[in-house]
N, C-alpha and C positions, 0 to 999 in steps of 0.2 A: 504493500500499500504505499502511496506517495502522499506525504503531508506536506503543504505549503505553509510556511510560517511568515507572515507579513509583518514586518517590524521587528526583525530578527535581532536589531541592535539594541532595542530597549532593554529595560530592566526585566520585563516579564519574557520578552522574546528571547533574550539570550539563555534564560533558565529553560524555555521550552525546547530549544535545539538540543539541551542535555537529556530531558526527561522523555521526549518523543522519539529519540533514536530507537528505542527497543520495538516501537510499533511498526518499523519499516522505513522506507527512504524518506528522509526529510529534506524538503528544499527550502532553503533560506532565501528571504527577500528582505532588501532594505531601500530606503529612500534613495541613496547614493549608488547602490549595485556593488557595496563593498560591505565586508563585516569589520567588526572592531579590531580584529587581528590583521586586516589588510588583505584577507583574501577575497576574491570576487564571488558574487552571488547574484542571484535574479535582482533586476531594478524593478521595484513597485513604489510609485510615489501616489498617495492617497490624493494629493492635490491635482493630478493629471487624470481626470475622470475617463477621458477616453481612451486611455491606454490600459485600463484595468482589465476589460474583456480580452484584449490582445494577450495580455500577460496571463491571464488564467487560461486561455485556450492553448497557450505555448506550453504552460506546465502541465495541464490536464490533472490535477490532483484529485485523489479519492477523499480528500479531507481539507479543509481550510482552516487556519487559526489567524484571526486578525488581532495581533497584539500592537498594532500601529494606532497612533492617535494625535491629535493636536492638543498638547497638555499644557500650553503656557496660559494659565488660568487668568492672570491679570492682563496680558497682551490681547486676550480674547476679547475683551471689551471694547478694544478699538479695531480688531480684526475680526468682525463676526463672520463675514463671508468665507474666510479661510477656515474658521473654526467649524463651521456647518459643513463646508465642502469636504474636510477631512473626517469629521466625527459623524456626520449624518448622511451625506450624499453618497460618499465612497462606499461606506459600509451596506448601503442600500444597494448599489451597483453589485458588489461582491456578493449579497445574499441573493440577488435575483439570479446571477450566474449561478451560484450554488443550487438553487430552487430548480432550474431548468435541467442542471446537469444531475440532480438528485444527490448531492453532495453535501454532507453535513458541515455546518459553519460554527466555529466556536468565536465568540465575540466578548469583549470585556467592557464594562461601564464602571460607574463611579457612585459615590455616596453624594456627589454634587447634585444628583438627581431630586434630593429632598432639601427642604428650606431649613433643616436643623433646629426647628422648634419643639421636636418630639420630646418626650420624658421618658420613654422606652425605646429598645432597639427596634430599628425600622424593618418591617416584614417586607419581602418581595412585592406583595399585593397592596402596601399601603399607598395612599395618593402621593403622587409626586409633585414637587413645587419648586423647582430649581431657582436659584437666587440671582444666577448671572449668565452670561453668554455660553461659558464652558458648559455648564450643567445643562442648559438648554439643549446644546448641540449634542451631548452625549445622549440625553433622553429622546432626541429625535433619531439618533442611530439606532437605540434599541427598537424604537417603533418600526424603523425602516426595516430592520432585519425580520422582525415579526411579521410584518406586512407582505414580505416575499413569499410567505408560506412554505418555506422549505424547512429541513430539519435543522435546528440550532440549539446551542447551548449559550446562554449569555450569563456572565458572571459579573455582578456588581461587586467592586472591592474598595478598599479604602485605605489611605496612608501608606502607600506602597514604598518599599525601599529595598536596596540591596548592597552587595559588596562593591557592585560596580554601578556606573552612571551618576545621574545628577538625581540627588535626593537629600532629605532631611539628615539622614544619618552622616553621610559623606561631608555635607556642609557643616556639622556640629563637630566632627573631628578636625576638620580644618580650621574654622574660626577658633574651636577650643584650644588648638595648639598655638594659637596667636594672641589670644586675649586672656585677661584675669578675671573679667566680669562679661557675662553675657545676659540680655534681657530676653526673656522667650515667653510667649502667650500662654497663659494658664487656665483661660476659660473657654477653652474649645475642646471637646471631648470625642475621642475616637479610639481606633484600635490600629496601632502599627502593624503592617501585614508584610511579610518578606516575599519578595517575588518568586523566591524558590518554593514557598508554600502554594502559591497560585498555581505555578506550573505543576507541582506534584499531585495537586488535586485535579487539575485539568486532565493530566495523563489517566489518573485513576477513573475519573468519569467517562472517558473514551474508551476504557476496557470494559465497561459495565455492558451487560447483555440488554437487549431490548432497545438500544439507542434511545435513551430518554431524550425529551426534548423541553426546554422552557427555560425559566429565568430563575437565578439563584443568588443569594448572597454568600461572598467567600471572603472572609477575613480571618485573622487569627481570634483567639478568644481574649476576653477581658476588655479592660479599657484603661485610658490614662489621658492626660493632656499633653500638649507640645512640651510644657515645662517639664513634666513628669518623665516624658520619653527623653528629653534632653539629659536630665539628670541621671536616668538609667544608662545612657550611652556613655557618660562620662565615667561612672562609677565602674561599669564592667571594661571599657576600654582601658581605664588606669590599672585595673587588676591584671589585665593582658599585656601591659607594657606598651600599649599603642599611644599613649599620653604620658609625658613625663610628670604632669601634674594635672589637678582636677580644678577647672575655673569655678567660679561661684556663678549660680544660675539665679537670677533675680526674676520673679514672676511678675508679669505685666498682663494688662488686659487688652482684648481685641482692639479697644478704642484707643490705646497707646501705640498701635501699630497699624496704622491705616493703610489699606490697600485698594487698587481701583476695582477689584472683584470682592463682593462680600463672601465670607466664608461660613459654611454651617456651624453653628455653635455646637450642635450634637450629632455626630456622624456614626454612632454605633449602629451596626447592621446585624439583624437576627439571622443566624445560620442555621437555624434548627432544620429547615426544609432541606437545606444540602446535606446536613449531616444524616437525616433520616433517609433521603433519596438514595445516596451513595454509600451509606455505611461507614462513615468516617467520623473521626474524633479530631476537632482542630485544636492545636496546641495554645498554650498561653502565650500572649504576645512577647512575655520576657524570654520565654524557651527560644523563640525565633530571633530575637536580638542576640542571644548568646551564640546561636550557631554562626549567625553572619559574622560576629565580631571574631569568632574563632577561625573562620575562614581568612579574615584580613589579617589576623595575628600570623597565620601560617604562611604568608606571602614573604 
């Protein structure tokens, strides 16, 4: 079986290349046509809608996993067309090709489809109300995949990070080595989720009999704030020798750190449906952090 991974250079895409190999031939695709290690791969740019069918017809995959997206949350407020092209229109084109070819599609979405005003973890069937362009575009992408009528697995996730790529963990390690004091938002609640966990659960879901189709929430277990996440990063990094000292982390409110795009204040996602459907137990977010930092410490 040939699996096409679109967005292979991203945090989740990189991990997917690792875990999907046992399922058969994996064809990687990136926006540039190159992987992070310099090797060439298929070139698929979600911004070039007219080229998507051509690329899919060239590869003729038996499974498509779309891990590519426009993720510049703040810039999306000024680049609405670009965000919707990559996050909504392109997934729709891909999903339509998959439906015509009877090929299953895996697609990823986000906690930003909710307004963050909830008081309990959001279930997959809860009402959506995105606060900004990024969330609106990702919600439109979900709807486009569903409307195509093909077999699909949509996983909403949140607070994604990895040992590679651009993410909160790597930013904290960099600035933590440079500064004695950091100010980090303490009134946004969510669940840090390693890209490796997302990839592992994706592979597990694809191995299930009956080819289930639908939308699920996929994050690690537990909750924290960005401030709590930062403190955990520094404590665990210091214990592994990744930092020479631990900076002081001051708690601030969202109002003290204004951004063009409004962030959800509460981003916990209810994962019971996913765990019941696929028979998995999701680890606590701190366990995932330990594994990622172990990876960095071994480099």
